[in-house]
C-alpha positions as CSV (number, residue, x, y, z in Angstrom):
1,M,0.0,0.3,-0.1
2,T,0.9,3.4,-0.6
3,P,-0.3,6.7,-0.7
4,A,-0.5,7.0,-4.4
5,I,-2.3,3.3,-4.6
6,I,-4.9,5.1,-1.6
7,L,-5.3,8.6,-4.0
8,R,-6.1,6.3,-6.8
9,A,-9.1,4.5,-4.7
10,Y,-10.3,7.7,-3.6
11,R,-10.3,9.0,-6.9
12,A,-11.9,5.8,-8.1
13,N,-14.8,5.8,-5.0
14,I,-15.3,9.6,-5.7
15,A,-15.8,9.0,-9.4
16,A,-18.6,6.1,-8.0
17,V,-20.5,7.9,-5.9
18,R,-20.9,11.4,-8.1
19,G,-21.9,8.7,-11.2
20,A,-24.2,7.3,-9.3
21,A,-25.5,10.5,-7.1
22,G,-25.5,12.0,-10.7
23,A,-28.1,9.6,-12.1
24,F,-30.3,10.4,-9.6
25,G,-29.9,14.2,-9.3
26,V,-28.4,14.2,-6.1
27,A,-25.6,16.7,-5.2
28,T,-22.4,15.1,-3.3
29,R,-19.8,16.7,-0.9
30,F,-16.8,14.7,0.0
31,F,-14.6,15.5,3.1
32,W,-11.6,14.1,3.9
33,Q,-11.5,13.4,7.7
34,P,-8.9,13.9,10.4
35,S,-6.9,11.1,12.0
36,I,-5.6,10.3,15.3
37,L,-1.9,11.6,14.1
38,T,-4.1,15.2,13.0
39,K,-6.9,15.5,15.0
40,Q,-7.0,18.5,17.7
41,E,-9.4,17.3,20.2
42,P,-7.9,15.3,23.1
43,L,-8.1,11.7,22.4
44,T,-10.4,9.2,24.1
45,P,-9.1,6.4,25.4
46,A,-9.6,3.7,22.5
47,E,-7.5,6.4,20.4
48,R,-4.8,6.8,22.9
49,D,-4.6,2.9,22.5
50,V,-4.0,2.8,18.4
51,L,-2.1,6.3,18.8
52,A,0.4,3.8,21.5
53,Y,0.3,1.0,18.7
54,L,1.1,3.3,16.0
55,E,4.2,4.7,17.7
56,T,5.6,0.8,17.3
57,S,4.9,0.7,13.8
58,P,6.7,3.5,12.0
59,A,6.3,2.3,8.4
60,H,1.8,2.2,9.3
61,K,2.4,6.0,10.9
62,A,4.4,7.5,7.8
63,L,1.7,5.8,5.5
64,I,-1.4,7.2,6.9
65,N,1.0,10.8,7.4
66,E,1.9,10.7,3.8
67,S,-1.3,9.5,2.5
68,Y,-3.2,12.5,4.3
69,A,-0.6,14.6,2.9
70,T,-1.3,13.2,-0.8
71,I,-4.6,13.6,-0.7
72,E,-4.5,17.6,1.0
73,Q,-2.2,18.1,-1.7
74,N,-5.0,17.1,-4.6
75,A,-7.9,18.2,-2.1
76,D,-8.7,21.2,-4.6
77,R,-9.0,18.9,-7.9
78,L,-10.9,16.3,-6.1
79,G,-13.6,19.0,-4.9
80,V,-12.4,17.2,-1.2
81,V,-12.9,19.5,1.9
82,F,-9.9,19.1,3.8
């Protein structure tokens, strides 16, 4: 898994939703949600557990951070509120 693969999958999902929604005249909006690595609010106990795991998995943590950066760089072209 790479940030490019995640971007490609997200782009395909957006296209599918837009296509289905457009067939019924429904407007769409897309939002990229914060993760526990990016959110500003205090973490819940469950989120703290996940964060503790990520601290032991640098590759997984890097994938999340790099994927968020990739989506953010492409947000305007995707029509995504970041």
